[in-house]
Steps between C-alpha positions, in 0.01 A plus 500: 500500500362794696847581627650486146232735365573751777873484433438557129276795580765648731762470226276681251432777751869534568582523129239772454633687800857487369388622161324796659789565733798470270362607160288792379127529476329649198295807576131563491333772293190714439394786268405862562339751262759767412289732281141522386388383161492722192330493166796306364556284809173449674634267771774743606855417596592251781809425703589151609617488864729210589654399831875520439850541638662838576637518144165410347596145415312181560507247655534657845772366730343395830814567702543850359132573544511405868805719558356810328267739685316581176282311256541572129261501205580548131269723294503412128266601215257229409677298228177506294520882488769685310637771734793579729581704810642849493701681766189682619336166578746438786352768726154437376504131593678569830226731620196373316535122546454370855438172674178463691464223759180495698450873557870584516660689211873438457705741290806401303841593640634567151458404137806434282509489120684184401437546123229655283279200557560433871467693826575351843304628800599424861257487793581458872431143619445630853173661392366189330353172619656258257260226604203696362414596140513861385424714195671779309301820448520830314253766397360270233409217737634184666682201365397144559608355834859384532636258762861427593574128513529363853866409448574873528313547826726591794447180704443253218833321544440453873150358466572292194788342692265422789259340255757286318669395826161408645422284196840332519475419872144378456614268223776372731241444778679752722171654597608731779768655280241532223262676737774732626533632144134493400369669815587841353206456261261502793551876478207633297659833411424636153855440376523135612151409382581650158777251423405241239609219732306629801204260467731206434692590816184509709392161369845361568485622862184292552664196342813550709315510833272213401785275387710588806214396728425193290863385524504545878158339543615197300824477698304519826256233378797273419639549851164417653474181294816352654408185691829441682462459874827678563561870458831661410623841601556569129124467442426747776762743372357464150154607621648782709689624195177484301334712768786753495475525123123532522527776760738690273258447210207623711684825569572542129146404396344752737539765230298278266234440764478874571461582131244227445282568801162333461328840519675633190320490167796360307560222747560142388427286805721197444481389862876538529484661842288220645722236339818649642343531848374141487838372389672701773269359767542146369878536507482612863279207592722252315817644654350464846386143427834387358695679773294319763553165325870563457531610862336173610743307281803682641386474862364146473823373656378630837163324481619167354859422596640340816810563708656196336542727198828690521356781286198536727715514816735754343220727375307495828811568707625778271162674488495520880853636506426762236189610687644528850872569462565874501803724502303786647234581758158598368152559632283194440160609379386182328597249235792604278619395157823304458809657347642235266822702467596385851523136391874531434554577872421137577806378317462127558134494394571735209770264372260206530245684286761576238646150507157340450402760238206609717586867546268625224222277625544622857495862383168422330374345826586818693338713230166323544538475877522880493197506272311309770624737769399814308170375359376262768695594816638150553825322415362148436142395429295263712592196292873563553452567871302175532783314328750642751269416788473140385879473525561660841654175628763501226570873465866589571395838640159627616409608146127438535487727806722764335305523173173505694636797697597684181147451366364645823715809447267589214230581757712786643375406848802427724292317755423229244854399419729587793415181689522273191834661415627422848381139465709463185811526722417172677636256245744727322849347484669754272673766714503760222134444419411518869686831527324636192158399634567653839636831371202518261276445802680778690459742210133511600602668826633796304275796438481735203527776760859391566671580168826602671560166670417312178742722310777441755445122506518487119810718496663266753406193294647657186831549686477145631458366145834651403658387829537851634405385849612803706281731290217248519528490878482881521174497303345229716601685818326815373191295418499359855517852641205615289278215622634351819503121529389439143566124456610534137754773571640301795512182294695669216733654758571154644571355153735787417690455829559135411653608168722741698601220743329685787339184642409632846332808354317280251356283780384810688320637194339162430380469860353852486324407175356190672362713784330723240369194311516184721431257212794628293655188343799643317647680800498173695652323197800734498549470877486121474751499215739715704486255792537197272796652312664570836414143610304640796244222471356536850414865431368401158276231657359745757441751222321254269280365783377852571439548127291180483289615794410821314500361147480119453602475133700247295802730478551522878445126551755423234748744657446325834570162338823639350610635840425168673690318224803725560471417872508128411146465632401290203193329638350832609583654161339199325185533708465872414519423129260207513248662732510863386691578181342230282157595636540855370669408172521132400712561186784716629834386363689656794315300765562166327867581446538585870300192600732287285803658669348426844438137404860478381623625838274243668651226277153450352626456144169372368327804646765729348461329163122531518507873583765589242300316236193692611688812387572328169131428448426871551791636298715242318743774389578610855881498537501479881289184488733346241811579710349373825378180339844444352658556843257255660591230249869554567442462876306179445764364267772580752316317779430201280870473416 
């Protein structure tokens, strides 16, 4: 009902405005004594003065009035008195009759005789204040006060439009738009406060702000009354949008608050400022509460799920990759956020996310992981870390150790996390992850005082990414010259030489890198792979034994088992896996596949079957396990036949 009444009121205002705008307005008038009384006419003669158009006609056209620099008045003899003008009256009334406004006397520009009973006098509008009343004067005295209707005031159309628009938007409950129009009436200038709708406008401003706040307070109360245990991102965005809107409103309402300062006499203290501040604070508190709840929901997978869950394994593995895999060298100064845009670089995992329709969910996970990193300086909370710790015997990679290290990075104290980072290598079976961890570790050896070597290494890596290996090698050589025996520069040189089929040079660079950093894993990996590819298994065995002496980790033990297998030393290879590899990582698919192959060579078909099926229990979708199990069955069938 309230809305209908406002719409009806707006329509009436609009009709009135159009009438004033597009039709004419009848003039206003007063009287002035023209001559003193006589014996025969004691009251004297009077002229009637009427606001008129340039030709003396009424009504006055608003459009023409606004376009004309002059204002016109018609002088006519009082119709109750029987007399007319003569030609001498033209000059007489031009010079004798003036307008007086306040203390200013305004003379007529000219007086024109229209007919014996009508003169038209013009006065300059520029010398008058149309918003204020005025009088006509001559030697015989003043007239009664005359006022020009507000429709003829210079800015009437502008302010009347503000008023009618404000009423319309208020009726439509578009309060901010209503306020945008009505705020002009906070100006207390003489002109604006003289409009007939000024007081109504001021009252409507109060209603507008009050109803805007009431609407938002009710909406907020409704949000707070929700009893659902789950939170949606849409709810959070809704509150954030409310806060944005409220902030915009606060900026707009500041003019109102300034005008209605509590120290002013005309103030109406509606408590709007306190209400808007309270609502703003409550929105902040609610946003923080819901964000924290939603974050817990999104990240609950890390504190509740097990490695049996494919989604859990995929998320954990991909988070580690996104954190540690880098295409460039950078100074490590603490915990970093994760760039979700790099997810496409891990094509296989990326396709799994898309195929399972988890990509959006994973993006949300990374968003709130980054929230943790920025706000709390850790990647996973204690509950999630405890969940990983409880599963160390079933983790495919040393994820508990790795995430614990990342959390330690938040302390910005290298001494706290260098040793734990090194320990994470022990059970790591993924070559690429191991390389990422080690290079990340070596980034700590770089100093901010060595910007040139960092620049050269990154330039070389950018060439390497586009397979421009000669240019990459040149950059790495320059980096090695700047800082002699830098293990990273030597390592990248060795890798580049492999791409250029310069095997001997590659081995030399890798060996130099090992001298600079004796525990370097990746350099030994490349040397071992060169020997194995060339079937130089004796050299490979000597190399891996030296590596184990310096660095007894799963990766080297597994490499040794592979070398022994290739030398047909199956019992020795089996012992290495059983005694060492499984001890470091009891759920590695690679070790059980190799152990199955060894059992097959030893004609231990039950053992082969058992180990292949162990792979199946870890990853039923593993293609290698399926092929090897199929091959085993064919061998058994052949022997049975």
